C-alpha positions as CSV (number, residue, x, y, z in Angstrom):
1,M,-4.6,39.1,-16.4
2,K,-7.2,39.8,-13.8
3,L,-10.6,38.0,-13.6
4,A,-13.7,39.3,-11.9
5,V,-16.9,37.3,-11.2
6,L,-20.2,39.2,-11.1
7,Y,-23.3,37.6,-9.5
8,A,-26.7,38.4,-10.9
9,G,-29.6,39.7,-8.8
10,Q,-33.2,38.8,-9.1
11,G,-35.2,39.5,-12.2
12,A,-33.8,36.9,-14.7
13,Q,-34.8,33.8,-12.7
14,H,-36.7,31.1,-14.6
15,P,-37.8,27.5,-13.9
16,G,-35.0,25.0,-14.7
17,M,-32.1,27.3,-13.9
18,G,-29.2,25.2,-12.5
19,K,-30.8,21.9,-13.3
20,E,-28.0,20.9,-15.8
21,F,-25.3,21.8,-13.3
22,Y,-27.2,19.9,-10.6
23,E,-27.4,16.7,-12.7
24,S,-23.7,16.9,-13.9
25,S,-21.7,18.2,-10.9
26,P,-21.3,16.8,-7.4
27,A,-19.7,20.1,-6.3
28,F,-22.8,22.0,-7.5
29,R,-25.1,19.6,-5.7
30,A,-23.2,19.8,-2.4
31,A,-23.5,23.6,-2.3
32,F,-27.1,23.7,-3.7
33,D,-28.3,21.2,-1.1
34,S,-26.5,22.6,1.9
35,A,-29.2,24.9,3.3
36,A,-32.2,24.0,5.4
37,L,-35.3,25.9,4.0
38,D,-39.0,25.7,4.6
39,F,-39.8,24.9,1.0
40,D,-38.6,22.4,-1.6
41,L,-35.7,24.2,-3.3
42,H,-35.5,21.7,-6.2
43,R,-39.2,21.9,-6.9
44,V,-39.3,25.6,-7.1
45,C,-36.0,26.2,-8.9
46,F,-36.1,23.4,-11.4
47,E,-39.9,23.1,-12.1
48,D,-41.9,25.8,-10.3
49,P,-45.2,24.0,-10.8
50,D,-47.0,26.4,-8.4
51,G,-45.7,29.6,-10.0
52,V,-43.9,31.0,-7.0
53,L,-40.4,31.4,-8.3
54,N,-40.9,35.1,-9.0
55,Q,-42.1,35.9,-5.5
56,T,-39.1,37.5,-3.8
57,E,-39.1,35.2,-0.8
58,Y,-38.5,32.2,-3.2
59,T,-36.5,34.0,-5.8
60,Q,-33.7,35.1,-3.5
61,P,-32.7,31.7,-2.0
62,C,-33.1,30.0,-5.4
63,M,-30.8,32.5,-7.1
64,V,-28.2,32.3,-4.3
65,A,-28.3,28.5,-4.3
66,F,-27.6,28.5,-8.0
67,A,-24.8,31.0,-7.7
68,C,-23.1,29.1,-4.8
69,G,-23.3,26.0,-6.8
70,V,-21.5,27.6,-9.8
71,T,-18.9,29.1,-7.5
72,A,-18.2,25.5,-6.2
73,V,-17.8,24.4,-9.9
74,L,-15.4,27.2,-10.6
75,A,-13.3,26.2,-7.6
76,E,-13.3,22.6,-8.8
77,H,-11.9,23.9,-12.1
78,G,-9.1,25.8,-10.1
79,V,-10.6,29.2,-10.9
80,Q,-10.3,31.9,-8.2
81,P,-11.2,35.3,-9.3
82,D,-9.2,38.4,-8.3
83,V,-12.3,40.3,-7.2
84,V,-16.0,39.7,-7.0
85,A,-19.2,41.7,-6.8
86,G,-22.9,41.2,-7.2
87,L,-26.0,43.1,-8.1
88,S,-28.3,43.6,-5.1
89,L,-29.0,40.0,-4.0
90,G,-25.9,38.9,-5.9
91,E,-23.8,40.5,-3.2
92,Y,-24.6,37.6,-0.9
93,S,-23.2,35.2,-3.6
94,A,-20.1,37.4,-3.9
95,L,-19.5,37.3,-0.2
96,E,-19.9,33.5,-0.3
97,A,-17.3,33.3,-3.1
98,A,-15.0,35.5,-1.0
99,G,-15.3,33.1,2.0
100,V,-17.3,35.5,4.3
101,F,-20.3,33.1,4.2
102,T,-20.6,29.4,3.7
103,A,-23.0,28.3,1.0
104,K,-25.5,27.1,3.6
105,Q,-25.3,30.5,5.4
106,A,-25.6,32.5,2.2
107,I,-28.7,30.6,1.0
108,E,-30.4,30.7,4.4
109,L,-29.6,34.5,4.7
110,A,-31.1,35.1,1.3
111,A,-34.2,33.3,2.3
112,Y,-34.5,35.5,5.4
113,R,-33.8,38.6,3.4
114,G,-36.4,37.7,0.8
115,K,-39.1,37.3,3.5
116,A,-38.0,40.5,5.3
117,M,-38.3,42.5,2.0
118,A,-41.7,40.9,1.2
119,D,-42.9,41.9,4.6
120,A,-41.6,45.4,4.3
121,A,-43.4,45.8,1.0
122,K,-46.8,44.8,2.3
123,G,-49.5,47.4,1.9
124,I,-47.3,49.8,-0.2
125,D,-48.6,50.8,-3.7
126,C,-45.1,50.7,-5.2
127,G,-43.5,51.1,-8.5
128,M,-40.1,50.9,-10.2
129,T,-39.2,52.4,-13.6
130,A,-36.2,52.2,-15.8
131,V,-35.1,55.6,-17.1
132,L,-33.0,55.6,-20.3
133,G,-30.9,58.5,-21.6
134,L,-30.9,60.9,-18.7
135,D,-28.0,61.7,-16.4
136,R,-27.9,61.2,-12.6
137,T,-28.1,64.9,-11.8
138,A,-31.2,65.6,-13.9
139,L,-33.0,62.5,-12.7
140,S,-32.2,63.3,-9.1
141,A,-33.8,66.7,-9.6
142,C,-36.9,65.0,-11.0
143,C,-37.1,62.7,-8.0
144,E,-36.8,65.7,-5.6
145,E,-39.7,67.5,-7.3
146,A,-41.9,64.3,-7.4
147,A,-41.2,63.6,-3.7
148,A,-44.1,65.8,-2.8
149,L,-46.3,62.8,-3.7
150,G,-44.3,60.3,-1.7
151,C,-41.0,58.4,-1.6
152,V,-39.1,58.2,-4.9
153,Q,-35.4,57.6,-5.3
154,I,-32.8,56.5,-7.8
155,C,-32.4,52.9,-6.7
156,N,-30.1,51.5,-9.4
157,Y,-27.2,53.2,-11.2
158,N,-26.8,50.3,-13.7
159,C,-24.7,51.7,-16.5
160,P,-24.3,54.9,-18.6
161,G,-27.8,55.9,-19.7
162,Q,-29.7,53.4,-17.6
163,L,-31.0,54.3,-14.2
164,V,-33.9,52.9,-12.2
165,I,-36.2,54.8,-9.9
166,G,-38.4,53.3,-7.3
167,G,-40.7,54.0,-4.4
168,E,-44.4,54.8,-4.0
169,K,-46.2,54.5,-7.3
170,A,-47.7,58.0,-7.6
171,A,-44.3,59.6,-6.9
172,V,-42.5,57.2,-9.3
173,D,-45.0,57.9,-12.1
174,K,-44.6,61.7,-11.5
175,A,-40.8,61.4,-11.5
176,A,-40.9,59.5,-14.8
177,E,-43.2,62.1,-16.3
178,L,-40.7,64.8,-15.3
179,A,-37.8,62.7,-16.6
180,K,-39.4,62.5,-20.1
181,A,-39.9,66.3,-20.0
182,A,-36.2,66.7,-19.1
183,G,-35.1,64.7,-22.1
184,A,-35.2,61.0,-21.1
185,R,-35.3,58.8,-24.1
186,R,-37.7,56.2,-22.5
187,C,-39.2,55.4,-19.2
188,L,-40.1,51.7,-18.8
189,P,-42.2,50.6,-15.8
190,L,-40.9,47.3,-14.3
191,K,-42.8,44.5,-12.8
192,V,-41.8,44.4,-9.2
193,S,-43.2,43.3,-5.8
194,G,-41.7,46.0,-3.7
195,P,-39.9,49.3,-3.6
196,F,-36.5,47.7,-3.4
197,H,-33.4,49.7,-2.6
198,T,-35.3,52.7,-1.2
199,R,-35.9,54.0,2.3
200,L,-39.2,52.1,2.3
201,M,-37.1,48.9,2.9
202,A,-35.9,50.2,6.3
203,P,-37.9,47.5,8.1
204,A,-36.1,44.9,6.2
205,G,-32.8,46.5,7.1
206,D,-33.8,46.4,10.8
207,A,-34.7,42.7,10.5
208,L,-31.4,41.9,8.9
209,A,-29.5,43.8,11.6
210,E,-31.1,41.6,14.2
211,R,-30.4,38.4,12.3
212,F,-26.7,39.4,11.7
213,K,-26.2,39.5,15.4
214,T,-26.3,35.7,15.4
215,E,-24.2,35.2,12.2
216,R,-20.5,34.6,11.8
217,F,-18.8,36.8,9.2
218,R,-15.4,35.4,8.2
219,E,-12.5,37.3,6.8
220,M,-12.7,38.0,3.0
221,Q,-10.2,35.9,1.1
222,I,-10.6,38.0,-2.1
223,P,-11.8,41.6,-2.5
224,V,-15.5,42.3,-2.7
225,L,-17.0,45.5,-4.2
226,F,-20.1,46.6,-2.3
227,N,-23.3,47.8,-3.8
228,C,-23.9,50.8,-1.5
229,L,-20.3,52.0,-2.0
230,G,-19.4,51.1,-5.6
231,R,-16.0,50.0,-4.4
232,E,-14.2,48.0,-1.7
233,K,-15.0,48.6,1.9
234,A,-12.7,50.8,4.0
235,D,-11.1,49.5,7.1
236,A,-13.8,51.2,9.2
237,D,-16.6,49.7,7.3
238,I,-18.4,46.7,8.8
239,I,-19.9,44.1,6.5
240,P,-23.1,43.6,8.4
241,D,-23.7,47.3,8.5
242,L,-23.1,47.5,4.7
243,L,-25.6,44.8,4.1
244,V,-28.2,46.5,6.3
245,K,-27.6,49.7,4.3
246,Q,-27.6,47.9,1.0
247,V,-31.2,46.7,1.2
248,Q,-32.5,50.3,1.6
249,S,-30.1,52.4,-0.5
250,S,-29.0,52.7,-4.1
251,V,-27.1,50.0,-6.0
252,Y,-24.0,51.7,-7.6
253,M,-23.4,49.1,-10.3
254,E,-21.9,51.5,-12.8
255,D,-19.5,52.8,-10.2
256,T,-18.6,49.2,-9.3
257,L,-17.8,48.3,-12.9
258,R,-15.7,51.4,-13.3
259,R,-13.8,50.4,-10.2
260,L,-13.1,47.0,-11.7
261,G,-11.6,48.8,-14.7
262,E,-9.4,50.9,-12.3
263,L,-8.3,47.6,-10.6
264,G,-7.0,46.3,-14.0
265,V,-9.7,43.6,-14.5
266,D,-9.6,42.5,-18.1
267,H,-12.0,39.5,-18.0
268,I,-15.4,39.1,-16.4
269,L,-17.7,36.1,-15.8
270,E,-21.3,36.8,-15.1
271,V,-22.9,34.0,-13.0
272,G,-26.7,33.8,-13.1
273,P,-29.5,33.3,-15.6
274,G,-29.7,35.9,-18.3
275,S,-27.1,38.4,-19.4
276,A,-28.1,41.7,-17.9
277,L,-24.8,42.3,-16.2
278,S,-22.9,41.6,-19.4
279,G,-25.0,44.3,-21.0
280,F,-24.0,46.7,-18.3
281,V,-20.3,45.8,-18.7
282,K,-20.5,46.3,-22.5
283,K,-21.8,49.9,-21.9
284,T,-19.5,50.7,-19.0
285,L,-16.2,48.8,-19.9
286,P,-16.6,48.3,-23.6
287,G,-13.1,46.8,-24.0
288,V,-13.5,44.1,-21.3
289,P,-15.0,40.8,-22.4
290,C,-17.8,39.5,-20.2
291,A,-19.2,35.9,-20.6
292,S,-22.5,34.9,-19.2
293,V,-22.5,31.5,-17.3
294,E,-25.8,29.7,-16.8
295,T,-25.1,26.2,-18.1
296,P,-22.1,23.8,-18.0
297,E,-21.5,24.4,-21.7
298,Q,-21.4,28.1,-21.3
299,L,-19.0,27.7,-18.4
300,D,-16.7,25.4,-20.3
301,A,-16.7,27.8,-23.3
302,A,-16.0,30.9,-21.1
303,L,-13.1,29.1,-19.2
304,A,-11.6,27.9,-22.5
305,A,-11.6,31.5,-23.9
306,W,-10.2,32.9,-20.7
307,R,-7.4,30.4,-20.5
308,D,-6.5,30.8,-24.2
309,E,-6.0,34.5,-23.7
310,A,-4.1,33.9,-20.4
């Protein structure tokens, strides 16, 4: 049997996430509390009285702190996945699980990344839209035609029949209009604060490249599938370069999931609030069970089911 752990990206965050783990697990607390940030992580993640959790500069370190804590709990249970991956931001959590980053490092890098992305988005009238029921080739053609109005790209290849486009709002809206005319079932505008995973995030990539010069990247202890590749890295690929590319290019989640299937993965745990990745797994790898883990009770149930089958 092969187990994969997938780490969620931003979008499903909510006040209170991780609080049950924090109160019940010393391992979770140690990872969660390891970083030095310029805001009160507990206050924002567990309570969010000021309503800032959905701002990307806060969302990103909160999500990664939660994920690193759950990874520590999994290790305490003797669980080491055979392969890991994450959606966008979740890639930093996957790299921490693989030993490339410490928990402190991953959380602090996520905070830096969040600020860099927020800065890159300033002054841009942006949009992102989920496009349902249209294939990649047809949607790419729509984006190419709409690019006369500005930047628009496919930024997320989530699963069969679900793609996301992003960029400058006028171009995104035009591409969505063209997608409907081309046969898309639905086009759903998303609430976002930036044109994430498009070339408009190049300034964030530049900022990360500078930051990475001062960071230590350790050897991977388990394989990681990378967003901008949809697979493992090649020997010539450098992790810092992949993370710089990742912030400004498409997330190939469907390709990543298909690669998990090729690697023989037969059980998946989704770490993070919500169950978006489990939905992607169901559509891409319908025969592979995927359990969402947000609370200690969900973790216990998922591990019991996995061990029963093992």
